[in-house]
N, C-alpha and C positions, 0 to 999 in steps of 0.2 A: 771604471767599467760601468756602462749604462745599465740601469735596471729596466727590464722589460715591463711595459705597462700591464697593469692588472687586467686579466681577462674578464669580459663582462659575464655576468651570471647567465647560466644557460636558461633559455626560454623555449617556448613551444608547447605543443600538446602534452608531451611527457611530463614537463615541469608542472603544468597546470593540474594534471591528474594527481601528481604527488602531493601538491598543496591541498587539493580537494580531499584526498585521503586523510591527510593529517587533521584537517578541520573536522572531518567525519568522526575520526577516532576521538578527538578532543571533546566533541559534543556528547558522544556516547559516554565517555568517562565522567563528564560533568553531571550528566543526568544520573548515572549510576551512583555517584557519590553524594548526591544532594539528598538529605533526609526528607522524606515525604510520607510519614507513616499514615496520615489520613487518606492519602491518595493511593497508596500501595494496593490495598485490598480491592478498591474499585477498579483499578487498572487491570489487575489480575483477572477479576471476574469478567470485565469487558472483553479482554483478550480471549479468554476461553469461550465466551458466548459467541464470538465471531468465527470460531472453528467451523470448517465445512460450510461457510457462508450462511450459518443458521440465522444470523440477524437479518441478512438480506431476504432470506426465504420467509421469515416471520413478517418482515415489512411488506413483502409482496402479498402475503395473505391478507394483511390489513387493507392494503390498497384495493385488492380485488373484491374484498367483502364490503367495503364502504364507499368506493369511488365510482360505482356504476361501470358503464362501458369504458369510459376513459380510464378509470382506475385499473380495470382489468387489462387494458392495452398497455398502460404504463408498467404494470407489474410484469407482463409478458416481455416487454422490451428490456426491463431491468434484469430479469432472470436469464434472458437470452444473452445479454451482455456478460453476465457473470459466467455463464457456461463457456462462452468463447474465450473469455479472459483466463479462466481457470485452466482450460485445456491448453491454451497457447503458452502460458507461463510455466505450468507444471510439466508439460510434455516436451516443450521446445526450448524455452529460454533457460530455465533452471538447470537442466542437464548440461547446458553449454557453459554455464557460469562456474568459476572455480573459487568463488569467495566463500571462505569458511565462516561458520557462525561465530558470534562473539564468545569470548571466554568469560562467562559471568563471574566465575570464582575469582579469577585474576583481577577483574575490574571491580570487584567488591559490590556486585549487585546484591542488595539485601535478599535473604532467603524468602522473606514475606512476599516478595514480588514474583517469585519464580512460577512459571507455567512450564508445561512440557516443552522441551527443546526439540524442534523438528530435526529430522535427519537429512532433509534436503539442504541444498546450498542456500546461502543467505541472500543473494541478489537475484532478482528484486523481491520485495515482500509480497507474497501471494495474498495475504490478508488485506493489505492496502490496495492492491490492484483490483481485487474482486469487489471490495467495498466501494471504491470510487467508480468502478465500472457499473455497479448497480445504480448508484446515485445519478450518474450521467445518462444511463439508459432510461431511467424513469423520467429524468428531466427533459428528455427529448419530447415526451408526450405530455408531461404534467410539470411544467417549470416550478410552480410553487412548492411542490413536494421535494424538489431537488435541494432546496435550502437546508431543511433539517437533515436530509439524508447525507448531504456533503459534510455537515457538522458531525454527524455520527461517524462517517467514514474517516474524518480527520482524527476523531477520538480513538477509533480503532487503530489507525496508523501509529499514533503516538503511544498507544498501549503496548505495541510490539517493541518499541524502543525502551519504554519504562520497565517492562518485564525482562529486558535483557536479551531477547531472541533475535533482534535486528539492530543494525546500525541506522542512524538517521538517513543516510544516503539510500539505503535499501527501500525505506518507506516512501521517500520522495520519488524515487524512480518508479515504484509500484503505483503510486497515485497518478503520476503523469501518464504512464504507459497504459494503465487501466482505463483512464479517461479516453485516451486515443482509441483503444480497442473498442470501447463502447460506442464512440462516435462512428467508427467504421462499420460496426455491426448493425447499429440502428439505421444508418444510411442505406446499407445493403437491404435490410428488411423493408424499409419504406419504398425503395425502388422496386423490389419484388412485388409488394402489394399494389403499387401503382400500375405495373405491367398487367397484373391479374385483372384489375378493374378496367 
């Protein structure tokens, strides 16, 4: 009796998404279980400092106070981008998402890292989205300022994984989509200003 040939492994978007999910969970678990006592407190503080976009608001204040007219315009673009990103992700995207927050206890995230666990869904990371939106909005007007602001945004994004409140995929999606929202927002504001002039 002839044996039927082995069926090829399933492929397509569904399989890719499953693989991406497995990688995402594995990265989260690896970060959770890697001892980093010197980093834990710093990441917790950074994550809390970024609540309600306070780091972006403080950075905008510095730009406005020290950067003259260009600094004020850059700060305004950055804050406008934050406002649009926060509204879009918190009011539109997150309510449609069904991804639960990570289980920090099951994944053995050290207590020293813990910050308040938000009640919203996990995807995407709002902290990452608004931090990158601010950096991209400022960079539209003041490109040199975008370099340290993007570095700060990346640190904020990582802090959300380190403290256990987001999976890596959440923060990557937040960073990319926050940047896109900022580009659309600043483009629209520039076009509006050009029409006025």
